[in-house]
N, C-alpha and C positions, 0 to 999 in steps of 0.2 A: 433588842431585836430591831433592826431597821424596818420601817414600814415600806413595803413594796408599792410602787406606783408604775402604771403603764406609761411609757413615753408617748409623746405626741405621735399619732398615727396619721400619716398623709394618705387618707382613704381615697381610693379611686372610684368607689361606687357607694351608693347609699347602704347597701348590705354590709360592706366593710365598715362603714361608719357605725352601724348598729353593733357589729361584732366588737369594735373598739370601745363603744359606750358600755356594753355589758361587761367586757373584760376589765374596764377601768373601775367599775364598781366592785367586782369580785376579787381582783388581784390582791388588794390589801388584806383579804381574809384567807388567802390560800394556805397560810402557815398556821392557822388556828387549829387546835386539837381536834374538834369535831369534824372539820373539813378534812383534815388529814386522815382521821379514822375512817370516814366514809370513803375517801379516796383509796385507802388501803384495801377496803372491802371490794371496791370496784375493780381492783387489779385481778380478781378472779375471772374477769372477762378479757384478760390479756391472752396472747397467743398460747403460751405453754399450758396454763390452766385449762383453756378450752380444748386443747389437744388431749390433755389428760382426761377431761370430762367425757369427751367423745369416746376415748378408749375405755373408760369405766362403764359407759352405757353399753358398749359392745360386749365388754367382758361380762357384765351382769346378765345380758341376754344369753350369752353362751352358757354360763353357769346354770341359769334357770331354764335353758332350752326354750327360750321365748324368741321366736323368729321376728316378731314385731319390734322387740327391743333392740335386737341386733340390727335390723334395718334402720331403726330410728338413729342409733349411734353412728351407723355408716353414713347416713344422709347428713347428720349433724357434722361429722368430721369432714365429709366432702365439701359441704357448703362453707364451712369455716376455712378450709384450705383455699378454696377459690376466692373467697372474700379477702383473705390475707394476701394472696397473690395479686389480685386486682388493686388493692390498697397500696401494695408495694410499688406497683407500676406508677401510680399517680404520685406517690411520695417522691419518687425519683425524678419526676418532671417538675415539681413545684417546691420552691423554698418558702416556708412561712415560719417565722419565729413564734414559738409557743408564748402565750401570754406571760407566764411566770418568768421565762427566760428573757423576754423583752423587758420586763421590769428590772430584772437583775443587771442586764447588759446596757440598758438605756437606749436600745435601738430596736426597731421593728422592720421586718422585711417580708414582703409577700410578692413573689415574682416567679416567672419560669426560671428554672435552673436546677442545679444538683448540689446538695450538701448532705453528707451522710450522718452528721451529728444529730442526735435526738432533739436538741434545742431548736433546730431548724426544720423539723419534720412534723409540724402541727397539722398540716392538711394532707389527707383527711384523717379522721379519727379511726385508728385500727381497732381499738377496743370496741367502738360502736359497730364497725363493719362485721367483726367476728361475732359479737354478741347477738346482733339482729339476725344474722344468717343462721346461727346455731338455734336460736329461739324459734324461728320460723320452721326450721327443719324438724325439731322435736314436736312442734305443734301439728305438723302434718300427720304424725303417727299417733299423737295423743291430743286430739282436738279439744277435749275437755279442759286441758291445762294450757291451751294455746295463749290465752290472754295473760295468765300468770307468768309464763316464760317471757312473753313480749314485754310485760310490765317490768320484770327484773332487768331485761336487756335495756329498756328505756331508762330505768333509774340509773343503771351503770353508765349509760351514755350521758345523761344530764350531769352526773357527777364529774365527768371530765371537764365540763365548763365550770362548775362550781369550784373545782380544785385548780383552776387556771392552767390546765394542761392543754386545753383546746378552746377554740372560738366556737360560737354557735354554728357557723357554716361548716366548720370541720366536722361537727357531729352530724349535721344534716347530710353532708356528702358521704360520710361513713355509713349512715343508715341506708342511703340510696345504693351504695355498693353492696351492703349486706343483703338487701332485698333482691337486687339484681342477681347476685351470686346464687342465692338460694333458689330463686325462680329458675335460673338456668340449670342448676343441678336437678331440680324437680322435673323439668322438661326432658333432660337427658335420661333420667331414670324411667320416666313414663315411656319414652321412645324405646329404651332397652327392653322394657317389660313386654312391649308389643311384638318384639322380634321372636 
């Protein structure tokens, strides 16, 4: 197996230099068994599994006739959908080579533009945006488990950096999108409840 190395990154900001330095350390370990296993587990925070989880929470609430659970699942699904949409808008505006792809291709790019291939859609982290939005939404209805949900979402987010699918700033931007999306959904729900 060839050892992956990040190519030289012509960083335009100190933050990008930090991103490159962290990725340089982690890229050679991206294909190791434990990193891959943890990465596979973090894929439960991808779009489709989170849609399914939201649907499962709603379904559970319907079966149990538990209005709070139905509302939690609905809020979770709405927050995740909005976070995914917002993340998609940003991804269409920015081209950034994923760390593992940059190592394989021997080139790195971070600039405005549009590329549809996954290798060039590192910014922002969709896993993080969706996971943070869903965790915050569930936590609104089940405050006793808020920190547990947020901890799981945070762990899945950090894993994206460890597995060299994202840079640190990709994850930070994804988290900001997730927080914003869930907060907006919360405000819309509160406004609708007052009507």
